[in-house]
Residue, then its C-alpha position, 0 to 999 in steps of 0.5 A: m453443508l457436511g458436518i464433522n467427520w471424525g475419521d477425518v479428525i483422527a486422520v489428521i492427528q495420525s498425520v501429524a503424530p511424528q511432529l507432535i511427538a517430536i515437540a513432546v520429546v524436546l519438551v521432555l528433554a528441556l525439562a530433563l535438562t532443567i531438572g538434571i542441571n541443578k546446583k548438586t550436578v553443576k556447581d557453576v551458577a553461570v553455566r547452570k543458568l546457561v544451559h537452562s536458558e539455551s535448552w528452553l530456546v532451542a525447545l522453542v525453535a524445535a517446536v516452531v520447526a515441527v509445527s511448521m513441518m505439519l503446516f506445510g506438510p500434512l495440514a497444508s491442504l486443509l489450511n489452504s481450505a480452511t483459510a481461503v478468501k471468503y467469496t460470497l454471492s452478489e445480490t443479482t446472482i441470489s435474485n437470479a438463482s432464487d428466481l430460477a429455483k422457483e421456475i424449476q419447481s413450478e414445472a416440477i410439481t406434478l398433478l397426479k389426480n384432480d377429480d372434479a377439478n377440485l384444483p386450482l382452489a376456488n377458496k383462497k382460505l386453507n386448512v393445512f394438515g400434517w407436521g410436515s407443512t411447518n418443516p417441509v423437505y428443501g433437499g436432502t441430507g450430507s452433501g445435498s443440504m441446504n446452506q444456512n446463510y440463506e432464508t428458505t421459503s417454506i410451504l406455508d410461506g409460498l401459500k401466503e405468497a400466492g394470497i392463500e390464507t392458512n389456518a394459524d391454529l393448525s400450524k401452531l399445533y404442529t410447531d408446539y408439537r416439534a419444531d426440528r426434523p429428526v436428523v437423518a445423516m451419514a452417521e446417525q439416523d433418526w427415522t422418527l415421523p413427528e406427527v400429531p396424534a388424532s386424539q390430540y385435535s380438539d373438537s373445538l379446533i376441528a369446528d374452527a377448521k371447518s368454519f375457516s374454510d371447506e378446503a383441506m390440504v394434507v402434507i406427507t414428507r419424507v426426507g432421504g440422505e447420503g449414507a443411509d438407504l430408507p428402511m424398508n422395514m421400520k421395525a428391523d434390528g437398528i432403526t431409531y424411531t419414536n412412536n408419536s403415541e403410547d397407545y399404538e405403534d407407528f409401524k408394524d413389522g414389514e411396514s416401510f418408510l415409504e408408506l403411511s405411519q399409524t398417525e399419519k392414517d389416523m390423520i387422513k381418516l380425521v381430515t377426510d371425516n370432516f372435509d369433503k375436498v382434500t388435497v394431498v401433497y407428498n413432499g419427498a423424492n423417492t416414490f411413496e405408496l399412494g394407494f390410500v389416496d384412492e381409498y377416500p373419495q374425499i381426497k380429490s386431488v394429489l400433487w407430487c412436490p419433490p424437494a423444492g430447494q431455497t425457494g421452490f415452495s413459492a411454486l406450490g402456492d402458485v399451483l394451488a392458487g392457479e397462477t401456475n399451471p402444473s406441467g410436471k410429469t413423473s420421473d419414476t413409476f409409482i407402484k401401489d406395493l413397493t415390495q412387488a418391485p423386481s429389485y425389492n429382494n436384492f437391495g439392502d444389506f448383504l455381507y459375504d460370509n467368507m471374506t473375513e480376511f478382507p476387513t476394512e473400517n470406515f466411520e459410517e460402518g466401523e470395521t466390516t467385511p465385503a458385501f454384495v448387491n445383485y442387479v438381478e432385474g438386468i434392464y427391466v428397471g422401472y417402467k421397463y419392467y412394468e410395461t413389458a411385464a404387462d404386455e407379456g401377461a405377467i402382471d395385472y398393470d392397473a393393480v400394480v401400478q398407480y401412476p405410470f412413468g411420465y404421467g402428469l395432469s393439467y388444469t387444461t387439456f391437449s391433443q397431439e397429432m403425429g405427423d408422417v414418420t421418415y427413416a433416412d440416413g440413419k435418422i428417424s424423424f417426425d413432427v408433432t402438433v400440440t394443441n391446448t384444447g382446454d380453458v387455461a394456458g399450459k405446457d405439455v410434454v411430447e413423449t416418444y417410446v420405441n417398442p423393438p422387435y423381440t424374438n423370444g429367448g433372444i436379446e432382452k428388450a423392453s417393450a417401452n423405451l423413451v428415445a425423445f421428448e420435448k416441452t412445448d411453450l406455454l400455449e393459450p387456449g386453442e393455441s398449437q404448436t408443432v414440435s419436431i422430434e428426431f433421433e438416430d436408429d442406433d438409439m433404438a439398438s440393443y446391447d448383445s453381450a452374449d453373441a455379437k458382443a456389440w450394440v445391435l439393431e436387429a431387423g424388423d418393425y420398430a413401433v415408434s410412438i407418442q404417449s401421455d405417459s409410459h403406458t397410454t399411446i396416443d398414436e404410433q407408426n412402425v419404422t422398419v429396419d431391413e437388416t441387422i446392423t451390428y456396431d462392430s467396426e471402426d467406420n460403424t461405431h454406435n452413437g459416435d463411440q471413438t472405438v468399438a464398444t465390445n464386452v468389458f464387463d463380463d467378470a461383473a455378471g458374477d454367478v447371478t440368475y438375471l431376469s428374462r423376458a423369455d416365455h413371459f418372464a418365466n424366471y421371474d420368481e427364481a431371478t428376483a428371489a432374495p440372495t441365499d448364497y452369501s459366499l463368493s466363489e473361490e475364483r472370484k475370491a482369488e481375483f479380489r484385491n484390497n489394501s491387504n493384498y494388493d501389491p503395485a509391483e506385481y503390476n509393473d511392466d519392465s518394458d516401461e521407461m522412466p519418463t523425465t522429471g524436473a526439466k528446465n523447460g520454462v512452460r507455464l500451465a497457461d500456455l497450455t489453455g485451450k490447447d488440444y489434450d494431445d498438443e505436444l507442449w504438453n510433454q514439455l510441461l510434464d517433463q518439468l514436473t518432479f515426483d514430489e510435485m506429482d504426488n502432491l497433485i494427486a494425493f491432495g485433490g479433496y475439495g481442490t486442486q493443489a499449486i505447483d509453483s514451477i508451472g504457474k498452477v494455482a490452487l483451484t477450489d472444487v465444492d460439494g452440492p448436487a443442487s448448490l455449491n457448499n465450501n465445507f471449510t469456509g461455511v460460504g454456500s450458494i442458493g440451493f436449486p430443487s432436487s434432481t429429481s425435481v429437474a427431471c419431473t420438469w421434462n424441461k431441457d432448457l431449465a436443466r440448462q439453465f440449472g447448470e448455467g446458474i451454478g456456473d454463475m455462482a461458481h464464479d462469484m464464489h471464486v470455484a472452478g469445480w463442482y461435485a455434481p451432477a449426480m447421476n445414478i439410477h432410481r434403481n429402487a425406491f428406498s435409495g437415500r440419495t434419490f433426491e440426488y439423482f434424476s430418475e429410473d430411466g437412463y435416457l431421461s437422467g442422461v438428457m438432464a444431467a448432459e444439460q446440466v453439465g453442459g450449462a456448468q461447462s459453458k461457463g468454464v466450470y467443470a462438473f464432476m459427473k458421478h458417481y461413476a458407476l453403479n453406486d445406486q444404494e447407500t447401504r454398505r456403500l464404504s464396505e467394499l460393496n461388490t455390484w454384480a450386473n450384466e453387461q447389457s443392463i450396465r451399458e443400457i441402463y446405468l452408464k447411459p447418463f454418464e455417456m451422454s454427459v460426455k458426448e453431449g454435455g462435454a463433462g471435464a471431470v468425473m467422480s468415481s464411485f466407492n463400490y466394486i463392479g464385480t471384484e474390481w473397485a470402481g476407482s481403479h477399474t481400468g475397463l470402466l475408466n479407460t476403455v469405456l470412459r476414455d477410449e470409447w466415449g473420448f472423454r478428456g479430463m480428470v477422474l477424482t475418487d469419491y471421498f478418500g478416507g484410506y479405507g481398506y480398499q482405498s490406495a493411490d497406487r491402485a487408482i492411477r494404474g486403473g485411470n483415476d487421477l486424484m484423491l478426494a483427500t485432505t489429510d495423509v492416509t493411503n493416498h500418496i504414491t509409494d511405488k516409483s518404478a517406471t510403471s508408476l511414474q508413467a501413471m503418475r504422468t498420465a494423472s497429472h496430465n488430466i488434472l492439469y488439462t482440466a484446471a487449465n481449461s477452467w474459467l480461472y485460466e481463461d485470461g492467462e495465469p491467475e494472480v495469487t494471494t498468499p494464504i493467511w495461515k502462511t503470512i502468520t507463519y512467516v511472521v512467527w518464524g521472524v518473531t522467533a528468530v528475533l527472540f531466540l537471537g535476543l534471548s541467546a544473546l542476552a543469556i550470553k551476556k548474562f553468562l559472561d556478566r556472571k563469570k566476570a562477576a565471580a572472577e572479581i569475587q574470587a580475585 
């Protein structure tokens, strides 16, 4: 669950300021009348008492009116969300989701090392070392956190469930040392890694541990979260960290969060000095520097256990006990030194030094100016660089890479036999026979890669490109399964942004291989493309595009030198160096817009005609359920909408879409959570599944589909229409704070898993907001008008790939755009991104929502709707209302409303017609207050008048 956002609190107060001022003014006037109308100024006691009474009654009515204006105005959206009925999960849904979470994690856990067949454990008694063993990582922080309403299965719980007895004295040492995990949240980060110093392990504790078992397991944990990237230098300014000892520092200058602390190093030495059979479990989503495991022969086994969700650690116990044979494969490349990643110098905090006239303010960073990040590595992200650089002789692969992409061991062995490859009618197909050649049942993955022909200095191409994969069933010893592999020839194409300005499949031999990982080839055959194919005509588009894909992001390349394979990566040092120029060119600066210099009138088209509004056509939204986006009935419905109805619908899209009574549009609830559903207003949440990184490590499409279906089932129980997920940005750099929310360093693997999750949710009528669209691959400065510079080829081949697949194959019905700029245009208003590519090329039909709309200095609803963004993720009045009422603006509002309503009409809540609506409790209470106020006003006014008349009568009698 997300915590209190004080920016929201301030925005709420600001939004109701006029009403609060009105109440204060009325109270002051009433008080002034009470004081001013006294015995000296008004001698007539009857008049004086009447004025006093009526002034306070008027003040009461005025206060009720002002409060009502708050409630039915700026606070309505918040109140609707906060007082919504608390729908909860059924016991059946909880049970099914818990079982699925364990099943996913059972195939996500990846065996990286297993010397001497150390695992599964022969001894069912185990010494578990490491503070993280008592406080593991279940998910991430921010929107990715677990719901507090459900118990979590811990690592120690999972071991116990599997029949493994653990050393309770060791566990007590850790829980006594510290019970809670330091907070890494959006506005607060404490990167402390609690770990008991080696000096605090008594001789008797170690002696007892050796007597307890000859097996030891060390747990290393790392957590990430929304709003903060992991520290690349633990001694940098602004890093909060408390050392575990006064005798030494845990980190030296230059050491990162993704390597061992000194206390962890000391613990590793302590354990390996006393135990000859040691297993290391790394529990985190971000790839870690694991080179140390090869320095100690006592470390026989290494397991990667990404964040496991609510019940996933039960699977870890089963893997260690041998009840489950690990079948996970790495979703990312583990390198020995993270500073050697091509993106290392160009990831992080880079503020422009000449953009002070464009400030913005947000709750994470305070007041700041625009920043930038350069995607200098181009298409050479992750394994695509390491494999290509090795082939070019630019790196010593074994010295750089520890565990390749797609790598994972098993308790058994497999053989894979590649059948003949056929290439016909644009399809490449072949069979692979997988045989379990070992002694225990297990699953294997068939990974298919393509190595395309490359011309030195020509179109950039990696020598290894994942194009297909399939996971086998559970195969018993000696059992075989034939897996069919098929993919399109245009999946082998590259994007040529320089010459053809289109997708191109160059003539030549393409090596199609089956591999055990990105580096190890089992077998390969050549596919020959006789003539170059350029996808540049309407009858020959790439990958089923609705319109021809051509350059859209030329401006986003900026003035950056991009890494090239030419001459064996000759420009590596120049391209991957840290930025030295922190000034935006004057040409680009002239194009830059934020709220300080954006005027919607400048973008009006005088030829636009004012659309019809407020018509009385009698069409209800339910009449459009199941109808095509272009059905003529939509025009009749849209003609009925007024400006205010469209504005309210567009402005308040935070965690749901607003009701429009005139067309039967009910309020729908959308909720957050990459691996669960979290209603931040009611506190109700769902079971948390393992992280997206875990899902990618399964390499199991069926499990990803079931994940989406499970989200759909839980959404039905919770009465939820939309899911703010899945997140599918790329693991461009290991230090990204939201790595756990994203799948992989590879666009294709990410795309397959994301599309399956989207398809699963959509099959249940739950629209999935694929996010964050696009190039939002770091948290640092994410709210600070972050200008992302990348070349068109990498944008299309790497960063947009998962989104494209989620639309074309998953049927995504909703999109969440991102905070960052692409070049000098905010992603939330980038018409090339949101209209040309998303809608025109890919054929997306549905709504686009901004990321959290806090009224930051670049967020403007006027700007958003003109660029293709339909809905503002806002719950309070900031800059989320439409201010321009020109024909151009209303045409954009009409389109945005169409997109929102189309998505709503096709949600599961409309599948049986117009949903029944219950009046929100706050409205019922308000209506009662109105009634009581009316009775009080009339009754007390009558009483005051009666007393006034009585006093007058009495005075007259006295005078008589």
